[in-house]
C-alpha positions as CSV (number, residue, x, y, z in Angstrom):
1,M,-94.5,121.2,-47.3
2,E,-96.3,117.9,-47.5
3,A,-98.5,116.8,-44.7
4,F,-97.3,113.9,-42.6
5,R,-98.4,111.8,-39.7
6,H,-96.4,111.9,-36.5
7,S,-96.8,110.7,-33.0
8,Y,-95.4,112.0,-29.8
9,T,-94.9,110.8,-26.2
10,V,-93.9,112.6,-23.1
11,E,-91.2,111.0,-20.9
12,N,-89.8,112.6,-17.8
13,N,-91.4,116.0,-18.9
14,K,-89.6,115.8,-22.3
15,L,-91.6,115.9,-25.5
16,I,-90.5,113.2,-28.0
17,I,-91.8,113.6,-31.5
18,D,-91.5,110.7,-34.0
19,L,-91.0,112.1,-37.5
20,P,-90.7,110.2,-40.7
21,N,-87.1,109.4,-41.8
22,N,-87.5,111.5,-45.0
23,F,-88.8,114.6,-43.1
24,K,-87.0,117.8,-44.1
25,A,-88.0,121.3,-42.9
26,T,-86.8,124.8,-43.5
27,E,-88.8,126.1,-40.6
28,V,-89.7,124.7,-37.2
29,D,-93.0,125.0,-35.5
30,V,-92.8,125.4,-31.7
31,I,-95.0,123.4,-29.5
32,V,-95.6,124.9,-26.0
33,L,-96.8,122.5,-23.3
34,P,-98.1,123.7,-20.0
35,T,-95.5,123.5,-17.3
36,Q,-98.1,123.1,-14.6
37,K,-101.5,121.7,-14.3
38,Q,-104.2,124.3,-14.6
39,D,-107.9,123.8,-13.9
40,W,-110.3,125.0,-16.6
41,H,-112.3,126.7,-13.8
42,D,-109.4,129.2,-13.5
43,D,-110.0,130.5,-17.0
44,L,-113.7,131.3,-16.6
45,T,-114.9,134.9,-16.7
46,S,-116.7,136.5,-13.7
47,E,-119.9,136.4,-15.8
48,Q,-119.5,132.6,-16.3
49,L,-118.8,132.1,-12.6
50,A,-121.9,134.1,-11.7
51,S,-124.0,132.0,-14.1
52,I,-122.7,128.8,-12.5
53,D,-123.5,130.2,-9.0
54,R,-127.1,131.1,-10.2
55,G,-127.5,127.5,-11.5
56,L,-126.3,126.0,-8.3
57,D,-128.6,128.3,-6.3
58,D,-131.5,127.2,-8.5
59,L,-130.6,123.5,-7.9
60,K,-130.3,124.1,-4.2
61,N,-133.7,125.8,-4.0
62,G,-135.6,123.3,-6.1
63,R,-136.0,125.6,-9.2
64,V,-135.4,122.7,-11.6
65,H,-137.3,120.8,-14.3
66,T,-136.8,117.2,-15.1
67,D,-135.9,116.1,-18.6
68,E,-139.2,114.3,-18.8
69,D,-141.2,117.5,-17.9
70,V,-139.3,119.6,-20.5
71,R,-139.9,117.0,-23.2
72,K,-143.6,116.7,-22.4
73,G,-143.9,120.5,-22.5
74,V,-142.2,120.7,-25.9
75,R,-144.4,117.9,-27.2
76,E,-147.5,119.7,-26.0
77,R,-146.5,123.0,-27.6
78,I,-145.8,121.2,-30.9
79,L,-149.2,119.5,-30.9
80,N,-151.0,122.7,-30.0
81,A,-149.2,124.6,-32.8
82,Q,-150.2,121.9,-35.3
83,K,-153.8,122.1,-34.2
84,G,-153.7,125.8,-35.2
């Protein structure tokens, strides 16, 4: 089957796909759209949620580094490594 461009819109919870006039198919691919809104947070594993909680705790307790501090530290390490 040749590749083709198509567009789609959703109106009143109905998917409308605009196909070229010369489109012919012997099989149909099924597109499944979610029936309800789902937050990405609901799909996180317990390990991922624990990691987020640790990060929030670090932030709350001041265990953070500014971007400027990190860049300065990396720059110093590179310079020290070049000096030998």
